[in-house]
C-alpha positions as CSV (number, residue, x, y, z in Angstrom):
1,M,49.3,24.8,74.5
2,A,47.6,28.1,75.2
3,N,45.8,28.7,78.5
4,D,42.6,30.7,77.9
5,T,40.1,32.5,80.1
6,Q,37.0,34.3,78.8
7,I,36.1,35.9,82.2
8,P,36.1,39.8,81.9
9,L,39.3,41.0,83.5
10,E,40.6,44.4,84.7
11,V,44.2,43.6,85.6
12,L,46.8,40.9,84.6
13,R,49.7,40.0,86.9
14,V,52.7,38.3,85.4
15,A,55.6,36.9,87.5
16,S,58.6,35.3,85.8
17,T,61.8,34.0,87.5
18,S,63.8,34.2,84.3
19,G,63.4,34.7,80.6
20,S,61.4,37.2,78.5
21,V,57.9,38.4,78.9
22,R,55.9,39.4,75.9
23,V,52.4,40.9,76.2
24,Q,50.4,41.6,73.0
25,A,47.2,43.7,73.3
26,V,44.6,42.8,70.6
27,A,41.6,44.9,69.7
28,G,38.3,43.0,70.1
29,L,39.9,40.1,72.0
30,G,37.6,38.7,74.7
31,E,40.0,36.4,76.5
32,V,43.5,36.1,77.9
33,S,45.7,33.6,76.1
34,V,49.0,32.4,77.6
35,D,51.8,30.3,76.1
36,G,54.6,29.0,78.3
37,A,52.9,29.4,81.7
38,A,49.8,28.8,83.8
39,V,47.0,31.4,84.4
40,V,44.9,31.6,87.5
41,V,41.8,33.8,87.6
42,E,40.7,35.5,90.8
43,G,37.7,37.8,90.5
44,S,38.5,40.6,88.0
45,G,42.2,39.8,88.0
46,A,44.4,37.0,86.6
47,M,47.8,35.8,87.6
48,V,50.4,34.3,85.3
49,T,53.4,32.5,86.9
50,A,56.2,31.6,84.5
51,T,59.2,29.4,85.1
52,S,60.1,28.8,81.4
53,S,62.6,30.8,79.4
54,R,59.8,32.7,77.6
55,V,56.2,33.6,78.3
56,A,53.8,35.1,75.7
57,V,50.4,36.5,76.6
58,R,47.6,37.9,74.4
59,V,45.2,40.3,76.2
60,P,42.3,42.6,75.4
61,E,43.2,46.2,74.7
62,G,43.0,48.5,77.7
63,L,43.9,45.9,80.3
64,D,46.1,47.0,83.3
65,L,49.4,45.1,83.6
66,L,51.6,44.3,86.6
67,I,54.8,42.5,85.5
68,G,57.7,41.3,87.7
69,T,60.8,39.4,86.4
70,S,64.2,38.8,87.7
71,S,65.9,38.8,84.3
72,G,64.9,38.9,80.7
73,R,63.3,41.4,78.3
74,V,59.8,42.7,78.9
75,E,57.8,43.7,75.8
76,V,54.3,45.2,75.8
77,L,52.8,45.6,72.3
78,G,49.6,47.3,71.4
79,S,47.4,49.6,73.5
80,V,47.0,48.8,77.2
81,G,45.9,50.5,80.4
82,S,48.4,51.3,83.2
83,V,51.6,49.3,83.2
84,A,53.8,48.6,86.2
85,V,57.1,46.7,85.7
86,V,59.7,45.6,88.2
87,T,62.8,43.9,86.8
88,T,66.4,43.3,87.7
89,S,67.8,43.3,84.2
90,G,66.7,43.3,80.6
91,K,65.2,45.8,78.2
92,V,61.7,47.1,78.9
93,S,59.6,48.4,75.9
94,V,56.0,49.6,75.8
95,D,54.1,50.6,72.7
96,E,51.1,52.5,74.1
97,A,49.7,52.8,77.7
98,M,47.6,55.0,79.8
99,A,50.3,55.3,82.5
100,V,53.6,53.6,83.2
101,D,55.6,52.9,86.4
102,I,58.9,51.1,85.6
103,R,61.6,50.0,88.0
104,T,64.8,48.4,86.7
105,R,68.4,48.0,87.9
106,S,69.9,47.6,84.4
107,G,68.7,47.6,80.8
108,K,67.3,50.2,78.4
109,V,63.7,51.5,78.8
110,D,61.9,52.4,75.5
111,I,58.4,53.8,75.6
112,D,56.5,55.0,72.5
113,A,53.5,56.8,74.0
114,V,51.9,57.3,77.5
115,A,48.7,59.2,77.7
116,G,49.1,60.0,81.4
117,E,51.9,59.9,84.0
118,C,55.3,58.3,83.2
119,R,57.4,57.2,86.2
120,I,60.8,55.4,85.5
121,I,63.5,54.5,88.0
122,G,66.5,52.9,86.2
123,G,70.0,51.9,87.1
124,S,72.2,51.6,84.1
125,G,70.8,51.9,80.6
126,G,69.2,54.8,78.7
127,V,65.6,55.9,78.8
128,I,63.6,57.0,75.7
129,V,60.0,58.2,75.9
130,G,58.3,59.3,72.6
131,R,55.3,61.0,74.1
132,C,53.9,61.3,77.6
133,G,52.1,63.4,80.2
134,P,53.9,64.4,83.5
135,A,57.2,62.6,83.8
136,H,59.4,61.5,86.7
137,V,62.6,59.8,85.5
138,T,65.7,58.8,87.5
139,T,68.7,56.8,86.3
140,D,72.2,56.1,87.7
141,S,73.7,56.2,84.3
142,G,72.6,56.4,80.7
143,R,71.0,59.1,78.6
144,I,67.5,60.3,79.3
145,T,65.4,61.4,76.3
146,L,61.8,62.7,76.7
147,R,59.9,63.9,73.7
148,D,56.5,65.6,73.3
149,V,55.9,66.0,77.0
150,N,52.6,67.3,78.3
151,G,53.1,68.2,81.9
152,A,55.7,68.8,84.5
153,V,59.0,67.0,84.3
154,H,61.5,65.8,87.0
155,A,64.6,64.2,85.4
156,H,67.6,63.1,87.4
157,C,70.7,61.3,86.2
158,A,74.0,60.6,88.0
159,S,75.9,60.5,84.7
160,G,74.5,60.9,81.3
161,R,72.9,63.5,79.0
162,I,69.3,64.7,79.4
163,D,67.3,65.8,76.4
164,I,63.7,67.1,76.9
165,T,61.3,68.4,74.4
166,M,58.1,70.0,75.9
167,A,54.8,70.0,74.0
168,T,53.3,72.4,76.6
169,A,54.7,75.2,78.8
170,S,55.3,73.3,82.0
171,D,57.8,73.4,84.8
172,V,61.0,71.3,84.4
173,V,63.6,70.1,86.9
174,A,66.6,68.4,85.3
175,E,69.8,67.5,87.1
176,T,72.8,65.5,86.2
177,V,76.3,65.1,87.8
178,S,78.0,64.9,84.4
179,G,76.5,65.4,81.0
180,R,74.8,68.0,78.9
181,I,71.2,69.1,79.5
182,S,69.0,70.3,76.6
183,I,65.4,71.5,77.1
184,A,63.2,72.7,74.3
185,M,60.0,74.7,74.9
186,P,57.2,75.5,72.5
187,T,57.8,78.6,70.4
188,G,56.9,81.8,72.3
189,T,57.1,80.3,75.8
190,K,58.3,82.7,78.5
191,V,60.7,80.7,80.7
192,R,62.4,81.6,83.9
193,V,65.6,79.7,84.2
194,D,67.3,78.7,87.5
195,T,70.7,77.1,86.8
196,S,74.2,77.7,88.0
197,T,75.7,76.9,84.6
198,I,73.9,79.3,82.3
199,A,74.4,83.0,82.1
200,A,70.9,84.0,80.8
201,V,68.2,84.2,83.4
202,G,65.4,84.0,80.9
203,A,62.1,85.9,80.8
204,N,61.7,88.9,83.1
205,G,58.5,89.4,85.1
206,E,55.7,87.0,84.5
207,C,56.6,83.6,83.0
208,D,54.8,80.6,81.6
209,C,57.0,78.1,83.4
210,V,60.1,77.6,85.5
211,V,63.1,75.5,84.4
212,T,65.6,74.3,87.0
213,A,68.5,72.7,85.2
214,R,71.9,71.9,86.8
215,S,74.9,69.9,85.6
216,G,78.1,69.3,87.5
217,S,80.0,69.1,84.3
218,G,78.3,69.8,81.0
219,R,76.5,72.6,79.1
220,V,72.9,73.6,79.8
221,V,70.8,74.8,77.0
222,V,67.2,76.0,77.4
223,G,65.2,77.3,74.5
């Protein structure tokens, strides 16, 4: 049976010991509905504590989310506010958010669109972001793919390829111990390149942005 609350909320906290967490944002919804767990409302926030194998939550659009789980997939569907996720293992996917801060030891991270800042710290597993503002992404292993980035980028990977496509002329720092680095800038961007693995220095004199890209073993391409 669903657990509902019709009190206006600003933030939802979800804690799960094991199993998947699925949050669905619904336009026009005036309540929080939870299956598989209990919900406790405190002021403008609500807390969901899950011990079952799966918890499903329906929330109003724009709500901020704080999600913590030891294992299991985390899935956020629809349009929400800021999203913070801490998990040990399991895939993390987000459709659309104002900002994201994700910490995981293992498992793929797949983000469709972030209006603002995107922060991801991963262990093993790739990271894909379809659109975002400024990005800070770090992984131990696994490919990092950032597309349509509006803002400065810091991408660090111990082993794995890094692919970045910039929507605006912004500074980029990309480093990997092993793996190729590819950075695409908007047409006509004057770039100054700082890297030990590329012969071309880039634009002379004034520049629109600075790219620092280094790979211990792997080709670096900036264009």
